[in-house]
N, C-alpha and C positions, 0 to 999 in steps of 0.2 A: 563626463566620466574621465577619470585619470588612469593612465597606465601605472600599475603598481611599481614602486621603486625597486622591488626585487627583480622584476622582469627587465626593467631598464638597466639594472646593474649587470645582469647576465649578458645582455646584448652588447653593452659597452665593453665588457671584458673580452668578448669574442672579436669585436671590431678593433680593439686596441692591439690584438694579435694579427690584424690584417685579414680577418675572415669576414665573409658576408654573413649577416644574420637578420632574420625577419620573424615577426610574430605571424603565426599561420593557423589556418583551420577554423574550427568551430568557435574559438575564442574571438577571432576577428569578426566572424559573422555576428556574434552576439554584441560585440563592442560597437559595430556599425549600426546595430539596431537600438543602441542605447540600453542594453541589458547587461548586467554585470556577469562576466564569464565565470563558469564554475571552476575552470582551470585554465592554465596558459601553456601553449606549446610554441616552441621555437624551431625553425629550420635554419640550417647553416651550411656553408661550404666546407666547414671543418670536418675532418674524419673523426670517428669515435675516439681513436687514441689521442688525437689532438685536443678534442673536447675534454678528455679526462685529465690532460696535463694542465689545462686552464682551470679546471674545477676539481681539485683533489678529492673533495667529498662527493662521491657519486656512486651510482649503481649501473652496471652494464652486464645484463644477463640475457640478452636476446639477440636474434640474428637479423633484426630489422633496423639496425644502425641507430638505435635510440639509446641515449645516455640520460639517466635520471640524475639531476643535480640537486643536492641538498643546499638550500639557501640559508637555513637557520632562522627563517621567519616564524613568528608565533602564529601567523594566520595559516590554518590547515590547508587552505587552497593554494598557498604560495610556498609551503614548506618544501615541496618537491616540484621541480619544473623539468619537463621532458624536452630534450634537445635532440633533434633528428637530423642526420646528415642528408643533404640532397640525395634523392635516390630515384631510380626507375626500376620497374619490375618486369620480369619475363612472364611467360604463360602461367595460367592458373589451371593446371590439369585437374585438380580436385574441386575446382570452383570455390575454394575457400582460402587457399594460401598461394602466394607466388612461388613458382618453381625455383626462382632465383631472384635475389635482390642485388642490384648493381648500383654503384655510385653514379649520380648524375653530375654533369659538369656545371649546369646552370639552374637557376631557380625555376625557369619555365618548364624544364623537364620534370621537376618535382611536382609542380602544380598540375601538370597534365595527367599524372597518375591518380589524382584524387577523385572522389566519387561524384560530388555535385558542385556546380559552379559556385554556389554560395559558401562552400567549404574550400574553394580553391583561390582564395584571396590572401595575399600576403601584405603585411603592414610593416613599413620601415620606420625606425626611429632615427632621426638625424640629429646629431649633436646632443644626444641623450634626451631629446624631447620630441614631441610631435609638433611639426610646424603648423601654423594656422591654416595652411592650404587645405587641411582635412575638412575644416569647417566651410571652406568655400567650394568644396567638392571638385577639387582639381586632382583627379586620381593618379595621373602619371608621375606626380612628384613623390608621393609617399605611399601610395597604394599600388601594388602590382596585381592587376586584375585582367589577365589575358583572355578569360572566358566570360567576361561581362557578368560576373557574379553580383556586382552592385545593382545592375539593372534588374536581375532576377529578384534580388532582395526588395527592391522598390515595387516590383510587380507581384511579389509574394508567390514566386514560382520555385518548384523543385525541379531542376533540369540537370541531367547527367552531363558530365564533362565529356566532350567529344561525342562519339557514337554510343548511344545508350546500351545497345546490345553488347558491345565490347566490355563496358564497365560491369554489366551483370554476369557476363561469362567469366570475368576475372574473379568476382566475389559475389555469389548469389545473395548473400545477406543484404547487399546494398538495396535490393528490391524492397525488403522489409523495412530497411532504414529509411527509404524514401517515404514510405507510408508513415513511419513514426515521426519523421521531421514535418511532413505535411500536417500531421495531427497536432503535434506539440506547438508548432509555430503558427498554425492556422493558415497554411499556404495551400496552393493547389499543385498537383503534379503536372508538369508540362506535357502536352498531348503525345509527343513522340516518345518521351520517357515512359509515360503510362502505357503506351502501346507495346513497348519493349518489355515491360514488366508482365503484361498479359501473355505475351508470346513466350517468355522464358520462365513463367511461374513454376513449372515443373522442376527447375533447378533447385528449388528449396529442399528437395529430398536429400541433397548432398550436404546440407548445413547441419551442424551439431544442434541437438535440441537445447543445450544450455545457451547457445548464442541466440536462438529463436526466443527462448523464454525471457532472456534479459531485455530484448527489444519489445516483446509483448507487454512486459511489466511497465515499461515506460509509456506505452500506449494506454494501458489500463489506468495508470496513475495520472494521466493528463486530464485537463478540464474537458477535453473533447473526446473522451474515451469511446463513446458510442459511435461517433463519426469515424474514428480510427478503425474500429472493427468493421464497419460498413465498407470503408475504403479497402480493407483487406479482401472483402467479398467481391467488390466490383473489379479489383485488379486481378482476381483469380488466385490470390495467395491463400485465402482462408481454407480452401479445400485441401491444401497441403500442410496446414498447421493445425486446424481444429475442424476436420470434416464433420464431426458430430454436431457442431453448432450450425453449420450450413444446412444440415439435414432438416432443420426446422424452418427453412425458408419456404414460404408459400403454404405451410401446413396450418390449416384453419383450426380454431379452437371451438368453444361452445358458448352457451348463453351467458357465461360468467366473464367472458373476455371479448373485447371488441377488436383486438389485434391478433394476427397470426403469431405462431410461436417465436419465430426469429425476431420479428419486430417488437414483440413483447419483451424479449431478452434485452434488446438494445435500449428500449425505453426505461427498463429497470436499471440498467447500468448507467444510463444518462442521469437518472435521479440520484443514484449513489455517488456519482462524480460531482454533481451539482452541490450535494450536501457535504462533500469533503470526507465521505466515509473512507475507512482504511482499505488497504489492498485486499485483505481477505473478504471483506464485505462486498467489494466491487466484483471480485471473481465469483462469489456466490450469487450475486444479483444477476450476473451474466449467464451463469450455468444452472440456476436453480430449477428450471423447467426443461433441461436438456434431454431428460428421459421421455418427454411427452410424445414425440413422433413415434417412438417404439412402443409406447403404452397405449396409443390411441386406438379406440374401438368405436366404429360408427362415424357418421358425418353430420355436419350441421349443428343446430342448436343443442341437440341431445347427445353429442359425442362424449365419450368418457375417457379418462386418463388414469385409471386405477393403478395405484402403486408407482406412479411416475417418479415420486420423490425417492423411492428405494432404488429404482432403476437408474435415476439420475445421479444418485450418490455414488453408485458403482461406476458409472461412466465418467463422472468427475474424477474419481480416483485414478482411473486409467489415463485420462488426459494429463493430470498433474504428474503422474508417475512417468509418463512418456516425456514430459517437458522437464523432468528432473527437478521438480520442486522440492524444497526442504521438507522433511517428513512432518515437522511440527506445523508448518503452514498448511500443508496438504490435509492433515487430519482435521484442522479447524474448518477449512473450506468444505470438506466432505460432510462434516457434521452440520454445518449451516444449511447445506443443500438437503441433507437427509431429513431435517426436522423443520424446514421452512413452512410446511403445510399444517402446523399444529392448529388444533381446533380450539376456539375460545369464544364462548358467549357468556356474558356477565352472569346470567341467572342459571346457567347449566353446568358450568365447570367448577369443581370443588377445589378447596385448598390442597387436598391430597393429590389431585391430578396435576396441579401446578408444581407441587413438590417433585412429582415423578418426572415432569418435563425438565425441571432444573437439574435433577440427577442425571438425566440422559444427556443433556446438552452441556452441563457445567455452568455454575453460576457466573464464572468469568466470561462465558460466551453469550449470556442471555441478552445483553444490550445489543450485541452485533446481530443476533438472531432477529430481534425486533426491527433492527435497521433493514435487514434483508426483507422482512415482511412489508415494511413501509415502501421499499423500492418495488416490490412485487405489486403492491396495491396501485401505485402511481403508474406502473407499466401496464396495468390492466385497464387504465382509463378512468379510474374513480377520482373524485375531486380531492379527497383528503388522504394524506399519508398516515395520519395518526388519529383515527376516530376515537370516540369515547371508550369503546371496548378495549382498544389497545392500551389506552392510558390506565384503564381499570386493571388490565393484566399486569402492567408495570407495578401498580400498587400492590397487587396480590403477591407478585414475585418478591418485592421488597419486604412485604409483611412476613411471608413464610421463610425468608432468608435471615430475618433478624434473630438474634439470640433470644430465646424466650426468657421472660422474667421469672426466675425460679431460684430456689435455695442453692442451686449449683453455682450461682454467681458468687457465693460467699467464699471467703478465704478459709473458712472452717467447715467441717462436715459433722454429720450426726455422730460418727465415731469419736470425733474430738470432744463433743458435748458429753458423751457417755464416759469417756476417759477422765475428763476434768471433774465431773460431778460424781463419778463413781456410781452411776445408776444404770439399770438394765434398759433394753429397748422398750419403748412405750410411747404413748401420746405426748408425754412431756417433751420428748426430744423434738417432735415435729412442731409443737407450739413454740418452743424456744427458737428454732430456726426461722419460723415465720416472723417472729418478733424481730429477730436480728436483721432479716431481709428488709422489713419495713423501715428500720432505722437507717440501713445503708441506702435505701432508695431516697430517703429524705436527706441524707448527708453521706455521699459516696466516700468521703475521707475516712469514715469509720470502718471501711472494709479492710482492716488490717488485723493481723493475728493478735497482737497485743491488746488492741482496743476491744475486739470481739471476745477475747478470753475474759476481760474484766466484766463485760456485760453478761457473759454466761454465768460468771460467779454470782452476780447480783440476781439474775433471774432464777438461779437454782434455789434461792431462799424463799421464793414465792410458792403459794399453794397451787394445786392443779387447777382450781376454779379461776384463780387470778390469771394464770398463764393462758387458759382457754379464752378468757374474755379479751386479753391483750392480743392474742393470736387472731381472733375474729376481726378486731379493729384493724390490725395490720393488713389482713387480707383485703378488707374494704379499701384501704388506702392504696394497696397494690392494684386493685381493679381500676381505680381512678387514674393511676399512672398509665396503665395499659390502654385505657380509653383515650387519654390525652395523646399518647404515642401514636395510636391508630389514626386519630384525627389529623395529627401532623403529617403522617405518611400520606393520607388521602389528599391533604392540601397540596402536597408536593407534586401530585399528578392531576390536580384539578378534578378530583373524584369526590362526589357527594353521595 
């Protein structure tokens, strides 16, 4: 993997002005793991005003000594590069922001303020390139790693820089970030760091819901989403983030489920993540039965959970509102939770009931609702996510959602026929429209006003008997088209 030319150019310009400059943070972590960084950050001995003189095209609108430099790159990831002056921080009274940010004199002071050892590694470019020593793992030449982050990378550990409790007292969100990194990187949290999280979990109360939401979304959207949620529970963070979900821990279900509520939710989420379902489906898979502990009546195989989907939809709305989710996303997730329990048996449910479900959920949400049902099924311990009856439901949804084959498809109406032929309402009008529809089904190009008007003029000269016979024939042909269309729809879902 190569360092982008834009990054090397920024560092070279800083060094040409006799400033120190290093690539730092998460991008170094990813680079050393052989993964392309999502963005690139640089730390330097230059003060913000000095950085701005070197790079006239910049933004500087914060108090954390970070200047955003515009490189002119066509690559969105390299268009803007953040350069931050070496800094050290005073106390964090609010557990979120440093009371004061001061200039640091050396790189080591800057690295010491960072959250985890794997993010406290700096990479130096010498003579505008990375020397070969990086490949021979000689860290002291080009890698500045005072907290042995490379060792933790190798051992797949998330370890706080210095004393873990101090790092979490500074910014409590780091505890959630530790879980997120462990989840997305498939690492473990180092024991002392994990112990400090458990001890200080209550500090999450001081963190804004928006910051918590953003970290949660990264966990939910990872391949190991279910493991991430479980790690939140084990570390004690879940009860300060989604206590409603933890209420399902240890709550048994009934003869239809082999797993208790919380475990069922995790298994449903695990399937949704495995299948690559979108964020809304993953949230719905996690929360679809969140109302069960409150709805539960009785114990053992015959326990009931009446209206848990209604209770769960309300609880989901409260959770998403608390986490400041966008209204549009929240509405969809709530709807998926509310209607996840739809009843469907092939021989019992009518087209009209399916139409009603489509109206309630929205045609645009039906595929996602079925995905939630599939996640629910796998989370219940059944072997198939999509049995025959779900495929049959897809077929019926497709069928009832298709535009019906009718004269309404024509570019002309009965009024157009009456006006053109100067005749009153009557059977002739319907016969002519049926014939026109038959012709259009055979050749869709004929569905144009001028073409149809010519055919109307020709048909207007025929007798009522002739029109009736032609109309009957056209209806028969239309039925053949409808049957063929239905067969094709069935084949689409392997339904016979």
